[in-house]
N, C-alpha and C positions, 0 to 999 in steps of 0.2 A: 388513432394518434396523429396519422400523418393527412387528415382528410383537409387540409387549405392547400394542399400541393398538387400538381398535375400527377397523373398518373405516372407520368416519362422520370418524373423526378422522385415520387413514390419507388419506382425499381430501383433507379441510379443508388438512391441513399440504403435501400434495405440490402442491396448487393453491395456499397461500400462496407455498410454495420458487417455483414455475416463475412464477408473476405477478411476482414480484420482480426472478428472472433477466432475464426477456423484459423488464420495464419498465425496468430500468438499461442493460442493452445496447442497448434504442431509444435510448435519452437517449444513450448513448456514442458511440453511429452516427455519430446526429443530431447533436452537439458535433461528430465528427469532421469531417462532411460540410459542415459551416457552418465550417469553420475557425477555431472557437474554442476550441482546443485552446494555451494559452497559455503552457505550458513544454514542456520538449523531451521528456521521460520517455516518453511513447509514441513519439515517433520515436526516440528510444535504443534503447527493447526492440526494436521492430520491426528497426528496422537490427543489431541483434543476432541476432535470431532466424531474417532474412532469408539474412546473413552466414553461418551455423551452417549452415542447408539449402543454401548453395553452399559452404561448405569453407571461409570465411575469420572466421578466430578475431578478425581488428582491427576494433575498432569507431571509426571516422573522427569521430564525432561527440565524443568526449571521448577521442580520441586513446590508446584504451588495448587492452590485449590481454581477451579473453575472462576470463581467469583473473585481471585485474588490477581486474576489476568485482567483479559479484557472482557469478560461477561459476554462474548459475542453466541448470540442464542442462535444466531444464523448456523452454526455449524452442527446444529443437533438434525435438521432431516439433512442434510448434506453425510451425514455419519450413516445416520438410516440408508441412503441411497448407497453408499462405499461398500455395506453388508452385500450388495450385488454386484456392483460394479469395479470394486477397490474403491479405497477411501481417497489417494493421491488421482487420481484420475479425476474422480467427481471433482475434488475441488479444484483442481486445473481447468477443467471444463467449464466449471461455473464460473472463475473468476475471468476466462477469455467472452464466455456468452454477455457479462453484466457488464464491460466494458462496450461491447459492440452495442448491445442494447441502451445504453446510457446516452447514445449518439441521438435516439429518436426524439426525446422530448424536447433538445437541445436544437434539435432540426426541425422543431413545430415553433418554438420561440422566434428560430430565423426567419422559417414563412410567415410569423406574424407580422415582422417588420419589412420585409423584403422580397417578399414570395416563394419562387422558387429558388433563386439565385442567392438568397439568403438561407433556404434550408439547405443547400449544399456547401455554402458559406461557413455555417455551423457546422455539422458532418466533417467537414475535411479540418474546418481549425481544432475540432475535438479529438479525431483519434489521429491526426497526423502530430500533435502536442509531441516533445519529446519523451515525457516522462510516461506515457502511457503503455507503449510497446517495451519499453526495459521491465516494468511492473510487471505486467502481463506475461511474460517470457521466461521471467526469474523464479520468483519466488512464491508462496499465495501468505496472503494477508485477507484476514475478514473485513479488514476497512474498505479495502477493492471493492467488496458486493456491497459497499453502503454509497457507491457511484450510482446504481441505477435509481435508487428511492430517493435520494439528494436531487439526480435530475430534474423526477418526476417532480419532487418538491417545488422546483425553481419553475418549472414548467404551469403548475397549479396557481405560486404565485403572480406568475407574467399573464395569467386567463380569468384570475381571480375565482379559481374554485378551491371553497374554504376545507370540503369534506376531503377532496384528495390530498390538500398540503398535509391535515392532520392527519390521515393515513399514512401517508410517506414519510413522516416525522417519527410517526411510531416506528414504522419499518427502519428507520437511518438509526434508531436506539439499537436496534437489536443485532445491528452489526459490531458496535463497538458500545461499551459502555460512556467512552471519553466523548463519543460523538454528541453527546448534549454538550459538548461546548461550542459543538455547529448550530447546533439546532435550537438552541437559545437566540442568537442574533435571526435564524432565521425567524423564528417568531416573532421579534422586533421586528424585522423589515417587513414585514405581515402589516405588524401593527401600523405603523409607516406607511402603508399602501393604500389606505381609505378604509371607508368605512363597512365597506362588502369583505375584508378579511381581519376585522378587527377581533371580531370573538374567536375566531379559529388561529388569529395570533396570537391572542391570551390564553387560549387555552393550550398552544404548540408549547409556547413558555414556560406557563407551568407547569407541563407533564417535562420538560428536559429538564428545570430548574428541581422537581421534585425529584426524579430521577438521579441526577449529579448528587443531591444531597445526599441520596440513601447510598449512592456509589461510595462517596467520601465518608461519609460520616459513621456509616454504618457496617457496610463491606469491607471497607478499607480496613479499620482495625479489627475485624474477626479472622479476614483470608488472607490479606494481602501477605507475600511473603518479606523476609527481613530486610533480603536483598534483592531489588528487582529491576527493573529498565528503568526507573527514577532514578536510581542512582546514576547509573551509564548516561544518562541527558543531563542531571540536573544537581551532580554530587558538588559540583563548584559553589551551587548555590543552596547546599543544605539539604538536597534532596527534593526540592519541589522548586515547579518554576516561580513561585511567587516570592521564593527566597532573593529574587534580585531585587526585591525591592527593598529588602533588610540591607542586602550589600550595595544598594545606590547611596543609602544614609552614610553607612559607616563604612563604607571601602568606596568608594564612586571612581578612584582611579583604575579598579579592577574591572568597573562594570563598563568604563569607557573603554579600554583594552579589547575588551572582549567585541564591542559592536566595532570597534574600528579595524577588527583584523580584516584582510582583504577578502576573503571569501565570505562575509556577511556585508560588506560592504556592498559588494557585485551582486547580493542574491535576488533585489527585487529587479534588477535591470536584466537579469539573467532568466528570471519565470516570465516576464512580461515580453521580452523581446520575440517571442515564439511566436506572438499574438499581434507585431507591430507596435507595441507601445499601448494600444487602442485600449486596453482594460482600466487602463490612467483616466478615461473620459469617461467610461461609464461606472465610475466609482463605486455607487451605492451599493452595486451586487457584490461586492467583494466584502462587505459587511460580515457576512457568514464565515470568511473566507479568513479573517483577522486572526483568529486565535490558530488556523494551523501557521500562518506567516510568523507570528510571537513567539510561539512554542519552537518554533525551528532555527528563529535566531536566537531565541536563550538557549538553546539546547549546546552543551557542548562535545554532543555525540559527532565525530569526523563525518558522516555521512547526511545527515538532515539537513543540510543547504545544499547537496547534490539536486540537479535539473531531474535526475532521472533515479531519486531516490522515491519509495513508496511514501514518507512521509511527507511528500507534497500532493501526491495523488488527491485526496479529496477536495482540494483547490482548485483543482484542472476545470470543473464544469463550471466554477464561480466565474473565473479567469474568461470562460469564453462567451457568458453571457455578457458580462461588462464590456468586452469588446465589442459586443453586437451592438450594446449601446451606446456603445466610443463611436461606431461607426453613423447612427443615429442622430448624436450630436455635430458631427462632422456636415451631413447634411443640413443640419437647421442654421448650424453657421454660414454653409455657402447659399444658402436658399433653393438649391435645384438639385435634382436628381445625378448630376453628375459628379456631386460632391460623395454623396454615399456610395457610386461607383469605383468611386477611386479609394474611398476606404475598403470596401470590399475587397478591392483588386490589394490593396496593401497588405488586409490581412490573409489573404490567399497567397502572397507572395511569401510573405512570412512566417505562415506554416509548411510550405515546401522547402523554404530556405533550410527550418529546423532540423524538417526530416532528415533533409540530404545529409546534413551535417553533424546531427546527432540526437536521430530517431531511434537509432537502434533496432530497425527493419531491413531486411536484406538489401536494401539501394542505399543503405545511410555507410557513411566513413565511419561510423563506430562501429556497425557489426561484427559481431565474434561468432566467425562461421565454426571456428574450433568449440564452442560453447555447444554443440548442436551435435556433433560427431562421435561416434563411437572410435574409441582408441585403448592401446596397452592398458591406462588406467582403467578404464571402463571395463575390461576384459578381467582385470584382477580383482577391483570392485565386486563384480558380480559373481565369482568365483569365492570370494567371500562369505557374501551373505547367503549364498544356494549354502553354505558347511552349516549356517547356525539354524539350528531348530525352530520352527515357527512359534511355539510357546516357551521357549527361554529366555533368560532376561539377559539383558546386554548390554555395555557400554560401548561407543563404537566411534570413530570422526563423524562430525558434522556430514560430508558429502552423502556418508550409508545411512544416517540417521531417517529419513524418508524413506527407503525401501525397509525398513524394520520396525515400521511404526505402530502396526496392529498388531501389539502385544502389551502386556501389563506394565511391565516393568521395561523401560528403557530410557538411556541415561547418556551424557554427553560422554566423552573420553576421560580417563582419569590423569592428574587427580581430581578429586579423591576418589578412593575405591570405595565402591560401592557392594560388594560382595557379587558382581554378576556369572550369572554362569560362563558365559561368555566376555570376554576382553578384545576389543580390535585396536590394535596400536598400530600409529603411523610412523612407518619408519622411513618416509621419504628425504627427511634431511641429512640419514646417510648418504645417498646418492650427493645431495650439493654438497655434503662435507667431506666428501672422499678421499684419504690418503692426505687429509688435514689433521694438525694438531689441533684446532680450533674445534674439531668433533666434541672432545671431552667437554667444551665449554659451552654447548650451546647446551640451551632451555630445554629441550628435548632429551636429550641422550641419557642425563640421569635416569628421568623416569622408564624409558625403555631399558634400560640395564637393570633399574631395579625389579621389573616384572620379569624379567626372562631369568631372574636367578631364584623367584619363588618357587618354594616347594610344592606349594597346593595349586599351581596352574601349570600346563604344559603347553607346548604348539601344537597346534592343529593343523593350519596353512599360512603359506608365508607367500 
């Protein structure tokens, strides 16, 4: 894959990629071991992977069928490996490894344009992009595993490799069903790239459109939960991103106020600055990323427009390739090699500045060391988890769920009551409101008191 580079550059790139993969995987494992995962995404996909490996297609955490969520088939082989090595460690290792390997096809694209220096610029621009380390070291998402086939597809487009384009596009769809929204414009971009890719572009577009239609028209009515993530993201638009078109005609002021919010006005500049705004000059490579940008801007969920959000991750390979083509365009405008070197220098300076400011790595300003350290909370959580039998049904707070994922019946904390064998209640709010009358008016306290007063449950650990 790196045959266009000198052996020194190949060694440097493999070192960077393996170092990034190792570092983020270790961080992810440390966060998990110290119970500092504060959302349920890792537990959700660990339970799905474990369930698939045991022939169980129902995910109790979100009360939904496998085909009713993301239909991430990539979880099945990972779940099988998890039977031998533990599901969560396998998922976190696979995610870190995928991020590291995804830099290799991008390095090849950079080498094709600028030789060794381009390969290094592409690798660093990708690995230092602030989004990746945050996502790789925090939770797990099957969409993250799509970065490798996506990067391979971009490389196949660049070198006019039709078979590699089709195979990598199918692999991308196996990571998440809604990645069809990325794959369709990927096929269109192939059609646009000339006669060498016309047939494969048509095949990719047809497969993606067919899979999207299957998911939306067949699987959604049969399996999608009554209340899912679409309501969280697009409830304002009637539960679908396309509902914004209806609002545009009947309530345009609502749409205008949504997009004029500062967090959305600043979204594109924030995601382009870590690459020196260069992707704007190579805009054709941003075509497959447009669905990501559109959905994130339409969504009302608070974190979708954050630079460190996993909702942005699928767009990062396209941003890097567009930045490389932006440097090519600068060279054409300047008419000599010096402008290309200036562009690559800008790319690297922006990448290093972004990782220093918001990269989520040990040398970054925003690095949270406490998230990877064993503390008193970790010890209490470990003691509680150890007291729960392996086969028992459980309702527990989100930081504990990933440690309990390998069991048939696992739920988020009450309410509602699912009749679990063991129920774990988080009473940390009592510390925050100690000796205050407002304790009785908190949202948590009535639930805790109701459970402590129940005759059918008794305290086992506290």
